[in-house]
NUTITI-565676 format. One record per atom (N, C-alpha, C, CB): x, y, z; residue number from 1. Coordinates in nm, 3 decimals. Glycine has a CB too. Layout:
<atoms>
(atom (X,Y,Z),NUM)
...
</atoms>
This chain:
<atoms>
(atom (22.633,2.252,8.340),1)
(atom (22.663,2.393,8.344),1)
(atom (22.584,2.462,8.235),1)
(atom (22.815,2.418,8.330),1)
(atom (22.520,2.572,8.267),2)
(atom (22.438,2.643,8.170),2)
(atom (22.507,2.771,8.129),2)
(atom (22.299,2.673,8.228),2)
(atom (22.576,2.769,8.014),3)
(atom (22.653,2.885,7.968),3)
(atom (22.565,3.002,7.932),3)
(atom (22.737,2.847,7.850),3)
(atom (22.444,2.977,7.885),4)
(atom (22.355,3.088,7.849),4)
(atom (22.322,3.172,7.972),4)
(atom (22.227,3.034,7.785),4)
(atom (22.294,3.108,8.082),5)
(atom (22.268,3.180,8.206),5)
(atom (22.393,3.257,8.247),5)
(atom (22.224,3.083,8.319),5)
(atom (22.510,3.194,8.237),6)
(atom (22.634,3.259,8.276),6)
(atom (22.659,3.385,8.194),6)
(atom (22.751,3.163,8.261),6)
(atom (22.640,3.379,8.061),7)
(atom (22.664,3.496,7.978),7)
(atom (22.564,3.606,8.009),7)
(atom (22.656,3.459,7.831),7)
(atom (22.441,3.572,8.040),8)
(atom (22.344,3.674,8.080),8)
(atom (22.390,3.742,8.207),8)
(atom (22.204,3.614,8.099),8)
(atom (22.440,3.665,8.301),9)
(atom (22.487,3.721,8.427),9)
(atom (22.607,3.811,8.401),9)
(atom (22.523,3.609,8.526),9)
(atom (22.702,3.763,8.323),10)
(atom (22.823,3.842,8.300),10)
(atom (22.790,3.971,8.225),10)
(atom (22.926,3.760,8.221),10)
(atom (22.700,3.965,8.130),11)
(atom (22.662,4.086,8.057),11)
(atom (22.594,4.184,8.152),11)
(atom (22.568,4.052,7.939),11)
(atom (22.502,4.135,8.231),12)
(atom (22.429,4.224,8.323),12)
(atom (22.522,4.290,8.423),12)
(atom (22.321,4.147,8.396),12)
(atom (22.613,4.215,8.479),13)
(atom (22.700,4.270,8.583),13)
(atom (22.814,4.351,8.523),13)
(atom (22.755,4.158,8.670),13)
(atom (22.878,4.300,8.419),14)
(atom (22.996,4.367,8.368),14)
(atom (22.964,4.501,8.305),14)
(atom (23.066,4.280,8.268),14)
(atom (22.852,4.512,8.235),15)
(atom (22.823,4.639,8.172),15)
(atom (22.787,4.746,8.273),15)
(atom (22.712,4.624,8.073),15)
(atom (22.732,4.706,8.384),16)
(atom (22.702,4.805,8.488),16)
(atom (22.831,4.868,8.539),16)
(atom (22.623,4.740,8.605),16)
(atom (22.939,4.792,8.540),17)
(atom (23.064,4.844,8.593),17)
(atom (23.163,4.886,8.484),17)
(atom (23.128,4.741,8.681),17)
(atom (23.171,4.812,8.374),18)
(atom (23.268,4.844,8.270),18)
(atom (23.244,4.980,8.207),18)
(atom (23.265,4.737,8.163),18)
(atom (23.120,5.016,8.187),19)
(atom (23.090,5.137,8.113),19)
(atom (23.057,5.256,8.201),19)
(atom (22.978,5.112,8.019),19)
(atom (23.063,5.238,8.332),20)
(atom (23.023,5.345,8.423),20)
(atom (23.095,5.476,8.391),20)
(atom (23.051,5.304,8.566),20)
(atom (23.223,5.470,8.368),21)
(atom (23.298,5.592,8.339),21)
(atom (23.269,5.653,8.204),21)
(atom (23.443,5.564,8.349),21)
(atom (23.209,5.577,8.116),22)
(atom (23.184,5.626,7.981),22)
(atom (23.040,5.670,7.958),22)
(atom (23.220,5.520,7.883),22)
(atom (22.953,5.639,8.051),23)
(atom (22.812,5.667,8.029),23)
(atom (22.769,5.801,8.089),23)
(atom (22.728,5.556,8.089),23)
(atom (22.848,5.902,8.063),24)
(atom (22.811,6.037,8.102),24)
(atom (22.767,6.112,7.978),24)
(atom (22.929,6.110,8.173),24)
(atom (22.694,6.219,7.997),25)
(atom (22.646,6.295,7.883),25)
(atom (22.508,6.251,7.845),25)
(atom (22.741,6.282,7.765),25)
(atom (22.467,6.287,7.726),26)
(atom (22.331,6.257,7.682),26)
(atom (22.313,6.110,7.651),26)
(atom (22.295,6.341,7.560),26)
(atom (22.194,6.060,7.673),27)
(atom (22.159,5.922,7.646),27)
(atom (22.109,5.912,7.503),27)
(atom (22.053,5.869,7.746),27)
(atom (22.140,5.800,7.439),28)
(atom (22.095,5.776,7.303),28)
(atom (21.959,5.711,7.312),28)
(atom (22.196,5.689,7.224),28)
(atom (21.858,5.772,7.251),29)
(atom (21.722,5.719,7.261),29)
(atom (21.686,5.627,7.147),29)
(atom (21.624,5.831,7.267),29)
(atom (21.610,5.525,7.178),30)
(atom (21.550,5.439,7.077),30)
(atom (21.646,5.357,6.995),30)
(atom (21.472,5.520,6.987),30)
(atom (21.772,5.352,7.033),31)
(atom (21.866,5.269,6.958),31)
(atom (21.907,5.330,6.826),31)
(atom (21.808,5.135,6.935),31)
(atom (21.875,5.458,6.801),32)
(atom (21.912,5.519,6.674),32)
(atom (22.059,5.558,6.676),32)
(atom (21.825,5.641,6.645),32)
(atom (22.117,5.568,6.560),33)
(atom (22.255,5.611,6.547),33)
(atom (22.262,5.759,6.581),33)
(atom (22.310,5.583,6.403),33)
(atom (22.348,5.799,6.677),34)
(atom (22.352,5.938,6.718),34)
(atom (22.396,6.032,6.606),34)
(atom (22.442,5.954,6.835),34)
(atom (22.456,5.982,6.500),35)
(atom (22.498,6.067,6.390),35)
(atom (22.390,6.078,6.282),35)
(atom (22.626,6.015,6.329),35)
(atom (22.281,6.005,6.296),36)
(atom (22.177,6.008,6.195),36)
(atom (22.101,6.139,6.198),36)
(atom (22.080,5.891,6.214),36)
(atom (22.048,6.183,6.084),37)
(atom (21.972,6.308,6.080),37)
(atom (21.853,6.306,6.175),37)
(atom (21.926,6.336,5.940),37)
(atom (21.789,6.189,6.193),38)
(atom (21.673,6.182,6.284),38)
(atom (21.714,6.210,6.427),38)
(atom (21.606,6.044,6.275),38)
(atom (21.831,6.162,6.468),39)
(atom (21.875,6.178,6.606),39)
(atom (21.924,6.320,6.634),39)
(atom (21.985,6.079,6.637),39)
(atom (21.967,6.391,6.532),40)
(atom (22.026,6.523,6.553),40)
(atom (21.943,6.634,6.493),40)
(atom (22.164,6.527,6.496),40)
(atom (21.826,6.604,6.443),41)
(atom (21.744,6.708,6.381),41)
(atom (21.809,6.763,6.255),41)
(atom (21.719,6.821,6.479),41)
(atom (21.889,6.684,6.188),42)
(atom (21.954,6.726,6.066),42)
(atom (22.090,6.789,6.089),42)
(atom (21.867,6.822,5.992),42)
(atom (22.124,6.822,6.214),43)
(atom (22.252,6.885,6.244),43)
(atom (22.360,6.779,6.258),43)
(atom (22.242,6.968,6.372),43)
(atom (22.483,6.811,6.216),44)
(atom (22.592,6.714,6.231),44)
(atom (22.621,6.691,6.379),44)
(atom (22.720,6.763,6.158),44)
(atom (22.660,6.569,6.410),45)
(atom (22.687,6.532,6.549),45)
(atom (22.809,6.444,6.551),45)
(atom (22.565,6.460,6.614),45)
(atom (22.905,6.479,6.632),46)
(atom (23.024,6.396,6.645),46)
(atom (22.991,6.274,6.730),46)
(atom (23.143,6.476,6.707),46)
(atom (23.023,6.158,6.679),47)
(atom (23.000,6.036,6.755),47)
(atom (23.128,6.008,6.832),47)
(atom (22.961,5.914,6.662),47)
(atom (23.113,5.997,6.964),48)
(atom (23.228,5.974,7.048),48)
(atom (23.224,5.839,7.116),48)
(atom (23.239,6.081,7.152),48)
(atom (23.318,5.818,7.204),49)
(atom (23.331,5.692,7.275),49)
(atom (23.203,5.658,7.350),49)
(atom (23.449,5.698,7.372),49)
(atom (23.148,5.757,7.420),50)
(atom (23.027,5.732,7.500),50)
(atom (22.913,5.678,7.414),50)
(atom (22.983,5.859,7.570),50)
(atom (22.896,5.740,7.298),51)
(atom (22.786,5.696,7.210),51)
(atom (22.810,5.555,7.158),51)
(atom (22.770,5.793,7.092),51)
(atom (22.933,5.527,7.116),52)
(atom (22.962,5.393,7.067),52)
(atom (22.941,5.288,7.176),52)
(atom (23.106,5.386,7.014),52)
(atom (22.984,5.319,7.299),53)
(atom (22.966,5.224,7.408),53)
(atom (22.817,5.205,7.436),53)
(atom (23.038,5.273,7.536),53)
(atom (22.742,5.314,7.439),54)
(atom (22.598,5.303,7.463),54)
(atom (22.530,5.219,7.355),54)
(atom (22.534,5.443,7.468),54)
(atom (22.566,5.242,7.232),55)
(atom (22.508,5.165,7.122),55)
(atom (22.548,5.017,7.130),55)
(atom (22.550,5.223,6.987),55)
(atom (22.672,4.991,7.169),56)
(atom (22.716,4.853,7.187),56)
(atom (22.638,4.782,7.297),56)
(atom (22.864,4.849,7.218),56)
(atom (22.617,4.852,7.408),57)
(atom (22.540,4.795,7.518),57)
(atom (22.398,4.766,7.473),57)
(atom (22.541,4.890,7.640),57)
(atom (22.338,4.861,7.400),58)
(atom (22.202,4.841,7.349),58)
(atom (22.196,4.720,7.256),58)
(atom (22.153,4.966,7.275),58)
(atom (22.295,4.705,7.169),59)
(atom (22.297,4.591,7.076),59)
(atom (22.307,4.460,7.153),59)
(atom (22.414,4.604,6.977),59)
(atom (22.391,4.456,7.256),60)
(atom (22.400,4.334,7.337),60)
(atom (22.269,4.307,7.409),60)
(atom (22.514,4.346,7.439),60)
(atom (22.208,4.411,7.462),61)
(atom (22.079,4.394,7.530),61)
(atom (21.973,4.339,7.435),61)
(atom (22.031,4.528,7.589),61)
(atom (21.986,4.372,7.306),62)
(atom (21.890,4.326,7.205),62)
(atom (21.931,4.192,7.145),62)
(atom (21.877,4.430,7.095),62)
(atom (22.038,4.132,7.198),63)
(atom (22.079,4.000,7.151),63)
(atom (22.158,4.002,7.021),63)
(atom (21.960,3.915,7.134),63)
(atom (22.226,4.112,6.991),64)
(atom (22.301,4.125,6.867),64)
(atom (22.449,4.153,6.898),64)
(atom (22.242,4.238,6.779),64)
(atom (22.523,4.050,6.940),65)
(atom (22.662,4.074,6.978),65)
(atom (22.754,4.113,6.862),65)
(atom (22.716,3.951,7.044),65)
(atom (22.720,4.075,6.740),66)
(atom (22.804,4.114,6.625),66)
(atom (22.797,4.266,6.603),66)
(atom (22.760,4.040,6.497),66)
(atom (22.679,4.322,6.614),67)
(atom (22.665,4.468,6.602),67)
(atom (22.733,4.535,6.721),67)
(atom (22.515,4.508,6.595),67)
(atom (22.716,4.480,6.840),68)
(atom (22.783,4.534,6.958),68)
(atom (22.934,4.536,6.937),68)
(atom (22.748,4.452,7.084),68)
(atom (22.987,4.430,6.880),69)
(atom (23.131,4.423,6.853),69)
(atom (23.175,4.540,6.766),69)
(atom (23.167,4.290,6.786),69)
(atom (23.099,4.569,6.660),70)
(atom (23.136,4.680,6.570),70)
(atom (23.139,4.813,6.647),70)
(atom (23.036,4.689,6.452),70)
(atom (23.038,4.837,6.730),71)
(atom (23.037,4.961,6.807),71)
(atom (23.153,4.968,6.906),71)
(atom (22.904,4.976,6.881),71)
(atom (23.179,4.857,6.975),72)
(atom (23.289,4.858,7.072),72)
(atom (23.423,4.874,7.002),72)
(atom (23.287,4.729,7.154),72)
(atom (23.439,4.815,6.883),73)
(atom (23.564,4.834,6.808),73)
(atom (23.581,4.981,6.770),73)
(atom (23.565,4.745,6.680),73)
(atom (23.471,5.048,6.737),74)
(atom (23.478,5.191,6.706),74)
(atom (23.522,5.270,6.829),74)
(atom (23.342,5.243,6.656),74)
(atom (23.471,5.234,6.946),75)
(atom (23.511,5.301,7.070),75)
(atom (23.659,5.277,7.098),75)
(atom (23.426,5.252,7.189),75)
(atom (23.705,5.155,7.079),76)
(atom (23.846,5.121,7.101),76)
(atom (23.934,5.200,7.005),76)
(atom (23.870,4.969,7.083),76)
(atom (23.891,5.216,6.881),77)
(atom (23.969,5.292,6.783),77)
(atom (23.986,5.438,6.826),77)
(atom (23.903,5.285,6.644),77)
(atom (23.883,5.493,6.891),78)
(atom (23.891,5.632,6.936),78)
(atom (23.980,5.650,7.059),78)
(atom (23.752,5.683,6.967),78)
(atom (23.979,5.551,7.149),79)
(atom (24.061,5.558,7.271),79)
(atom (24.127,5.423,7.297),79)
(atom (23.973,5.600,7.394),79)
(atom (24.229,5.391,7.219),80)
(atom (24.291,5.259,7.232),80)
(atom (24.356,5.233,7.368),80)
(atom (24.395,5.242,7.125),80)
(atom (24.381,5.336,7.445),81)
(atom (24.444,5.317,7.575),81)
(atom (24.344,5.303,7.690),81)
(atom (24.537,5.431,7.604),81)
(atom (24.214,5.307,7.660),82)
(atom (24.112,5.294,7.765),82)
(atom (24.074,5.147,7.783),82)
(atom (23.986,5.378,7.730),82)
(atom (24.079,5.098,7.906),83)
(atom (24.047,4.957,7.929),83)
(atom (23.898,4.924,7.918),83)
(atom (24.096,4.916,8.065),83)
(atom (23.809,5.018,7.949),84)
(atom (23.665,4.992,7.950),84)
(atom (23.610,4.941,7.817),84)
(atom (23.592,5.116,7.988),84)
(atom (23.631,5.016,7.707),85)
(atom (23.579,4.967,7.579),85)
(atom (23.637,4.832,7.536),85)
(atom (23.608,5.069,7.472),85)
(atom (23.762,4.806,7.570),86)
(atom (23.822,4.675,7.538),86)
(atom (23.755,4.564,7.618),86)
(atom (23.974,4.676,7.565),86)
(atom (23.724,4.592,7.743),87)
(atom (23.652,4.493,7.824),87)
(atom (23.514,4.466,7.768),87)
(atom (23.641,4.540,7.969),87)
(atom (23.446,4.573,7.725),88)
(atom (23.314,4.558,7.663),88)
(atom (23.325,4.476,7.534),88)
(atom (23.252,4.696,7.633),88)
(atom (23.428,4.505,7.455),89)
(atom (23.452,4.429,7.333),89)
(atom (23.473,4.281,7.365),89)
(atom (23.574,4.486,7.256),89)
(atom (23.547,4.253,7.469),90)
(atom (23.570,4.113,7.509),90)
(atom (23.439,4.043,7.540),90)
(atom (23.664,4.107,7.632),90)
(atom (23.348,4.111,7.609),91)
(atom (23.219,4.051,7.643),91)
(atom (23.139,4.023,7.516),91)
(atom (23.138,4.142,7.739),91)
(atom (23.142,4.114,7.419),92)
(atom (23.068,4.089,7.293),92)
(atom (23.128,3.971,7.218),92)
(atom (23.069,4.216,7.203),92)
(atom (23.258,3.955,7.225),93)
(atom (23.323,3.840,7.161),93)
(atom (23.288,3.710,7.233),93)
(atom (23.476,3.859,7.157),93)
(atom (23.281,3.715,7.366),94)
(atom (23.240,3.598,7.443),94)
(atom (23.098,3.556,7.406),94)
(atom (23.249,3.626,7.594),94)
(atom (23.011,3.654,7.388),95)
(atom (22.872,3.624,7.354),95)
(atom (22.861,3.558,7.216),95)
(atom (22.788,3.752,7.357),95)
(atom (22.964,3.573,7.134),96)
(atom (22.969,3.508,7.003),96)
(atom (23.046,3.377,7.007),96)
(atom (23.031,3.601,6.900),96)
(atom (23.095,3.340,7.125),97)
(atom (23.172,3.216,7.137),97)
(atom (23.314,3.229,7.084),97)
(atom (23.103,3.106,7.064),97)
(atom (23.363,3.350,7.070),98)
(atom (23.498,3.376,7.018),98)
(atom (23.592,3.398,7.136),98)
(atom (23.500,3.500,6.921),98)
(atom (23.619,3.291,7.206),99)
(atom (23.689,3.295,7.333),99)
(atom (23.834,3.340,7.321),99)
(atom (23.685,3.161,7.397),99)
(atom (23.905,3.295,7.219),100)
(atom (24.046,3.333,7.202),100)
(atom (24.056,3.482,7.172),100)
(atom (24.113,3.250,7.088),100)
(atom (23.969,3.533,7.086),101)
(atom (23.967,3.677,7.057),101)
(atom (23.931,3.756,7.183),101)
(atom (23.867,3.708,6.943),101)
(atom (23.835,3.707,7.259),102)
(atom (23.796,3.773,7.384),102)
(atom (23.913,3.775,7.481),102)
(atom (23.674,3.702,7.448),102)
(atom (23.985,3.665,7.490),103)
(atom (24.100,3.657,7.580),103)
(atom (24.204,3.761,7.541),103)
(atom (24.162,3.515,7.575),103)
(atom (24.230,3.777,7.414),104)
(atom (24.329,3.875,7.367),104)
(atom (24.288,4.018,7.408),104)
(atom (24.345,3.866,7.212),104)
(atom (24.160,4.052,7.386),105)
(atom (24.113,4.187,7.421),105)
(atom (24.113,4.208,7.572),105)
(atom (23.972,4.210,7.366),105)
(atom (24.073,4.107,7.645),106)
(atom (24.068,4.118,7.790),106)
(atom (24.208,4.131,7.850),106)
(atom (23.997,3.996,7.850),106)
(atom (24.303,4.058,7.795),107)
(atom (24.442,4.069,7.841),107)
(atom (24.494,4.210,7.820),107)
(atom (24.532,3.967,7.768),107)
(atom (24.463,4.270,7.707),108)
(atom (24.505,4.407,7.679),108)
(atom (24.433,4.505,7.772),108)
(atom (24.477,4.443,7.531),108)
(atom (24.305,4.484,7.796),109)
(atom (24.230,4.571,7.887),109)
(atom (24.292,4.565,8.027),109)
(atom (24.080,4.529,7.892),109)
(atom (24.330,4.447,8.072),110)
(atom (24.391,4.433,8.204),110)
(atom (24.529,4.498,8.209),110)
(atom (24.401,4.284,8.242),110)
(atom (24.600,4.494,8.099),111)
(atom (24.730,4.563,8.094),111)
(atom (24.710,4.713,8.109),111)
(atom (24.805,4.531,7.961),111)
(atom (24.606,4.765,8.045),112)
(atom (24.577,4.908,8.049),112)
(atom (24.512,4.952,8.181),112)
(atom (24.488,4.946,7.934),112)
(atom (24.437,4.862,8.243),113)
(atom (24.367,4.895,8.368),113)
(atom (24.379,4.782,8.468),113)
(atom (24.220,4.924,8.341),113)
(atom (24.499,4.760,8.521),114)
(atom (24.521,4.643,8.607),114)
(atom (24.442,4.644,8.738),114)
(atom (24.665,4.632,8.639),114)
(atom (24.387,4.757,8.776),115)
(atom (24.312,4.765,8.901),115)
(atom (24.161,4.773,8.879),115)
(atom (24.358,4.884,8.981),115)
(atom (24.114,4.732,8.762),116)
(atom (23.971,4.735,8.731),116)
(atom (23.911,4.599,8.765),116)
(atom (23.946,4.770,8.581),116)
(atom (23.838,4.587,8.877),117)
(atom (23.789,4.456,8.922),117)
(atom (23.699,4.387,8.821),117)
(atom (23.715,4.472,9.051),117)
(atom (23.618,4.462,8.749),118)
(atom (23.525,4.401,8.655),118)
(atom (23.595,4.322,8.545),118)
(atom (23.438,4.507,8.592),118)
(atom (23.718,4.360,8.511),119)
(atom (23.792,4.286,8.409),119)
(atom (23.828,4.146,8.458),119)
(atom (23.918,4.362,8.370),119)
(atom (23.852,4.132,8.586),120)
(atom (23.884,4.001,8.643),120)
(atom (23.758,3.916,8.660),120)
(atom (23.956,4.018,8.779),120)
(atom (23.648,3.983,8.686),121)
(atom (23.519,3.912,8.690),121)
(atom (23.493,3.847,8.554),121)
(atom (23.402,4.009,8.727),121)
(atom (23.506,3.925,8.447),122)
(atom (23.482,3.876,8.312),122)
(atom (23.584,3.768,8.276),122)
(atom (23.488,3.991,8.211),122)
(atom (23.710,3.787,8.316),123)
(atom (23.812,3.686,8.288),123)
(atom (23.776,3.552,8.351),123)
(atom (23.949,3.732,8.339),123)
(atom (23.722,3.555,8.472),124)
(atom (23.683,3.430,8.538),124)
(atom (23.578,3.354,8.459),124)
(atom (23.631,3.459,8.676),124)
(atom (23.478,3.426,8.410),125)
(atom (23.373,3.360,8.330),125)
(atom (23.432,3.307,8.200),125)
(atom (23.256,3.457,8.301),125)
(atom (23.514,3.390,8.135),126)
(atom (23.575,3.349,8.009),126)
(atom (23.662,3.225,8.028),126)
(atom (23.658,3.463,7.950),126)
(atom (23.745,3.227,8.132),127)
(atom (23.836,3.113,8.156),127)
(atom (23.758,2.986,8.184),127)
(atom (23.931,3.143,8.273),127)
(atom (23.654,2.996,8.267),128)
(atom (23.577,2.877,8.303),128)
(atom (23.493,2.827,8.187),128)
(atom (23.488,2.907,8.423),128)
(atom (23.416,2.916,8.126),129)
(atom (23.319,2.873,8.025),129)
(atom (23.378,2.854,7.886),129)
(atom (23.208,2.973,8.018),129)
(atom (23.470,2.941,7.847),130)
(atom (23.521,2.934,7.712),130)
(atom (23.651,2.860,7.697),130)
(atom (23.539,3.069,7.660),130)
(atom (23.736,2.869,7.798),131)
(atom (23.868,2.808,7.789),131)
(atom (23.881,2.682,7.874),131)
(atom (23.973,2.908,7.831),131)
(atom (23.776,2.649,7.949),132)
(atom (23.774,2.530,8.035),132)
(atom (23.895,2.527,8.128),132)
(atom (23.771,2.402,7.950),132)
(atom (23.928,2.643,8.185),133)
(atom (24.044,2.656,8.272),133)
(atom (23.997,2.706,8.408),133)
(atom (24.151,2.752,8.210),133)
(atom (23.955,2.612,8.494),134)
(atom (23.901,2.652,8.624),134)
(atom (24.010,2.708,8.717),134)
(atom (23.833,2.534,8.691),134)
(atom (24.135,2.671,8.695),135)
(atom (24.244,2.727,8.775),135)
(atom (24.258,2.876,8.745),135)
(atom (24.378,2.652,8.746),135)
(atom (24.256,2.909,8.619),136)
(atom (24.264,3.051,8.580),136)
(atom (24.139,3.126,8.627),136)
(atom (24.280,3.064,8.427),136)
(atom (24.023,3.064,8.616),137)
(atom (23.899,3.127,8.661),137)
(atom (23.907,3.159,8.809),137)
(atom (23.778,3.037,8.632),137)
(atom (23.954,3.064,8.887),138)
(atom (23.966,3.084,9.031),138)
(atom (24.063,3.198,9.061),138)
(atom (24.014,2.954,9.101),138)
(atom (24.176,3.204,8.991),139)
(atom (24.273,3.312,9.013),139)
(atom (24.213,3.448,8.976),139)
(atom (24.402,3.286,8.930),139)
(atom (24.141,3.452,8.866),140)
(atom (24.079,3.579,8.823),140)
(atom (23.973,3.624,8.924),140)
(atom (24.016,3.564,8.684),140)
(atom (23.890,3.531,8.969),141)
(atom (23.785,3.568,9.064),141)
(atom (23.844,3.607,9.200),141)
(atom (23.686,3.453,9.082),141)
(atom (23.953,3.545,9.239),142)
(atom (24.020,3.583,9.363),142)
(atom (24.073,3.726,9.351),142)
(atom (24.136,3.485,9.395),142)
(atom (24.130,3.758,9.235),143)
(atom (24.178,3.896,9.211),143)
(atom (24.060,3.993,9.211),143)
(atom (24.256,3.905,9.076),143)
(atom (23.950,3.954,9.152),144)
(atom (23.829,4.038,9.153),144)
(atom (23.790,4.071,9.297),144)
(atom (23.712,3.967,9.081),144)
(atom (23.786,3.969,9.383),145)
(atom (23.746,3.991,9.522),145)
(atom (23.843,4.084,9.595),145)
(atom (23.737,3.857,9.595),145)
(atom (23.970,4.077,9.560),146)
(atom (24.070,4.167,9.621),146)
(atom (24.045,4.312,9.581),146)
(atom (24.212,4.125,9.580),146)
(atom (23.999,4.335,9.459),147)
(atom (23.984,4.470,9.405),147)
(atom (23.844,4.528,9.419),147)
(atom (24.023,4.470,9.261),147)
(atom (23.744,4.443,9.432),148)
(atom (23.604,4.489,9.433),148)
(atom (23.578,4.578,9.554),148)
(atom (23.506,4.369,9.433),148)
(atom (23.496,4.680,9.535),149)
(atom (23.462,4.767,9.648),149)
(atom (23.389,4.688,9.756),149)
(atom (23.376,4.886,9.602),149)
(atom (23.412,4.724,9.880),150)
(atom (23.345,4.657,9.991),150)
(atom (23.194,4.670,9.977),150)
(atom (23.392,4.716,10.127),150)
(atom (23.124,4.560,9.999),151)
(atom (22.978,4.560,9.991),151)
(atom (22.923,4.545,9.850),151)
(atom (22.926,4.685,10.050),151)
(atom (23.009,4.522,9.753),152)
(atom (22.964,4.505,9.615),152)
(atom (22.877,4.380,9.605),152)
(atom (23.084,4.496,9.518),152)
(atom (22.761,4.392,9.541),153)
(atom (22.674,4.276,9.526),153)
(atom (22.735,4.170,9.435),153)
(atom (22.539,4.318,9.471),153)
(atom (22.826,4.209,9.350),154)
(atom (22.892,4.115,9.261),154)
(atom (22.979,4.015,9.337),154)
(atom (22.975,4.189,9.158),154)
(atom (23.028,4.055,9.452),155)
(atom (23.114,3.964,9.528),155)
(atom (23.039,3.840,9.574),155)
(atom (23.173,4.036,9.648),155)
(atom (22.910,3.852,9.601),156)
(atom (22.831,3.735,9.641),156)
(atom (22.828,3.629,9.531),156)
(atom (22.688,3.776,9.679),156)
(atom (22.810,3.675,9.406),157)
(atom (22.806,3.583,9.292),157)
(atom (22.940,3.513,9.278),157)
(atom (22.770,3.658,9.162),157)
(atom (23.047,3.589,9.286),158)
(atom (23.181,3.532,9.270),158)
(atom (23.212,3.435,9.385),158)
(atom (23.287,3.643,9.265),158)
(atom (23.176,3.471,9.507),159)
(atom (23.201,3.381,9.619),159)
(atom (23.123,3.251,9.604),159)
(atom (23.164,3.448,9.752),159)
(atom (23.002,3.259,9.547),160)
(atom (22.925,3.137,9.521),160)
(atom (22.997,3.050,9.418),160)
(atom (22.782,3.171,9.472),160)
(atom (23.047,3.113,9.314),161)
(atom (23.121,3.037,9.212),161)
(atom (23.245,2.972,9.274),161)
(atom (23.161,3.128,9.095),161)
(atom (23.320,3.050,9.351),162)
(atom (23.442,2.997,9.412),162)
(atom (23.413,2.883,9.508),162)
(atom (23.517,3.107,9.484),162)
(atom (23.305,2.894,9.583),163)
(atom (23.272,2.787,9.676),163)
(atom (23.231,2.660,9.603),163)
(atom (23.160,2.832,9.770),163)
(atom (23.191,2.672,9.478),164)
(atom (23.156,2.556,9.397),164)
(atom (23.273,2.507,9.315),164)
(atom (23.040,2.589,9.305),164)
(atom (23.396,2.539,9.359),165)
(atom (23.517,2.495,9.289),165)
(atom (23.519,2.544,9.144),165)
(atom (23.528,2.343,9.293),165)
(atom (23.475,2.667,9.122),166)
(atom (23.480,2.723,8.987),166)
(atom (23.358,2.692,8.904),166)
(atom (23.601,2.674,8.917),166)
(atom (23.267,2.617,8.957),167)
(atom (23.146,2.583,8.882),167)
(atom (23.029,2.664,8.935),167)
(atom (23.116,2.430,8.890),167)
(atom (22.949,2.719,8.848),168)
(atom (22.829,2.791,8.888),168)
(atom (22.712,2.696,8.881),168)
(atom (22.805,2.917,8.798),168)
(atom (22.643,2.683,8.990),169)
(atom (22.528,2.595,8.994),169)
(atom (22.404,2.682,8.981),169)
(atom (22.525,2.511,9.125),169)
(atom (22.347,2.685,8.861),170)
(atom (22.229,2.767,8.836),170)
(atom (22.110,2.710,8.911),170)
(atom (22.198,2.775,8.685),170)
(atom (22.052,2.792,8.995),171)
(atom (21.935,2.749,9.070),171)
(atom (21.810,2.818,9.020),171)
(atom (21.954,2.776,9.218),171)
(atom (21.829,2.909,8.928),172)
(atom (21.714,2.981,8.875),172)
(atom (21.692,2.939,8.731),172)
(atom (21.735,3.135,8.885),172)
(atom (21.569,2.947,8.687),173)
(atom (21.541,2.913,8.548),173)
(atom (21.561,3.037,8.462),173)
(atom (21.398,2.857,8.532),173)
(atom (21.579,3.014,8.333),174)
(atom (21.600,3.126,8.240),174)
(atom (21.472,3.202,8.220),174)
(atom (21.653,3.077,8.107),174)
</atoms>
């Protein structure tokens, strides 16, 4: 089993769905801090949830999950009742191999957003790869399939995993 491939897949798919509701408004360019004088032309700028999520996604894309964690924690602090930033935080913790911490955040995200399919997708990967619990992974992926929109490309990946008894057989090279 190749966990590096799995985490790349989970990051690519989960961020497309987890942050969809938060990625409105202006885009942060060049990875700069939106509150920095360079980003605002010297004018003060309030950093909100969207900016923190965007910066966290950028940090993960750049291979820096610890920095991503800090940004996602800032987003969670601003909106503790929103499931999206907590799910993103869970993915950054998974990328650091902090499975128990990721499980705690993901469980809270699911409590706050029980009908968010992407949270169950991420739970399946976490359960299988980090917690070695293929029974839980199968249950999470089954729930994902129940909630995922019809025609979602993510369902093909999950169905492949489920057909392999919870194991992902990587056929592509990194």
